[in-house]
N, C-alpha and C positions, 0 to 999 in steps of 0.2 A: 505492500500500500504505499502509496506517496503522501509524504506529509506537506506540511505547508510550509517549514521552510525549506525542502527542496523544488516544490510551485516556485518560490520567492527567487530561488536561486536560479532556474530556467528562467526565469523573465528575466531579470536580469543579465544575464549571458544573452539570451535574443536581442536584447533591448541593446547591449553593447555592438552585437555583430552584425544588427541591422544601422546600426550607430544615432538612435536614438538616444542619446546620453544622458539629458534630462529626466528620461523616465526609468535608465538605467541607473541615475544616481536613486529617484525615489523608491525603487522596488529595494534598492540596497537599505537605503536609511530604513526604512520600514522592516525591512530582515532585521538589520543588526536590533532595533527596536525590540522585535519581538522573541529573537534568540540571537542573544550577546554574547552565549558559549560557543556558537558557529564558525569555524573560523573561516570555512567554503565562504559563507556573504560575505565575511569581513575580507576577504580574499578579492571577488567579482567587483565589491561596493570602492573599494581602495583603488582598483583599475580605472574603474568608474572616473572618479574624482580625481586622478592622472590624466586621463584624455580628454577632462573638462577641465581641467587647468586649477582646480581648486586646491591647492599645494598645503594652504593652513589646515583645513579641514582633513586633507591627508595624512599629515604629522599627527594629530589626535588620533587616528584610526588607523595607524600602523602602530602607533605607541599602546593601545589596548591590546594589541596581541597577544592572545593566548600562550601561541609555540611558533618557533620558525620555521618556516618553508621556504623554498625555492620561489614559490609566489611573489611573498614579501619581502625576498631579497630581491627577486627582480624588479618590483615596483619602487624600493628603496633607491635603489641603484639608479633609477629612471629620475626618480626624485632628486637625489644629490645633483645629478650630471644639470640638469633643467634650472636648479635654483642657483647656482652659480658657488656649490659649496668650495672651503679649500680642497687644495689635491689629495690629501691625505684623507680627509673625510668618505672623496670621492673613490679613492684607492679602496679604502677598505670596503666600501657599500658595492663597489665590483668582486675584490677577491671574496666576502661573504655570499654574496651570488653563484660566483663560481664553487664552492665551496657545498652548494647547496641547501643554503638559507642557514648554515650553522654558523657560530660565530666564533 
């Protein structure tokens, strides 16, 4: 049986793939409010925020992640590249991504 969290995850994913980023954000925000422990929704929401260039909100979403993952590491590396962080910070973010999200 498909849960509500799974449905919101699929809606978020399809909205991103369709280019409807405002819709992906809405589904992601709703999913995160209803299921704060579900990192799958957090990952999709973070990616939607990255694509929509909402970097301040993205930082807080990434900071609340329960466990590291390659997807979070990718979004964090992209965020560091786009926001003009220091070379050391960018390098560490890319290294974390290449290690599979492990610190």
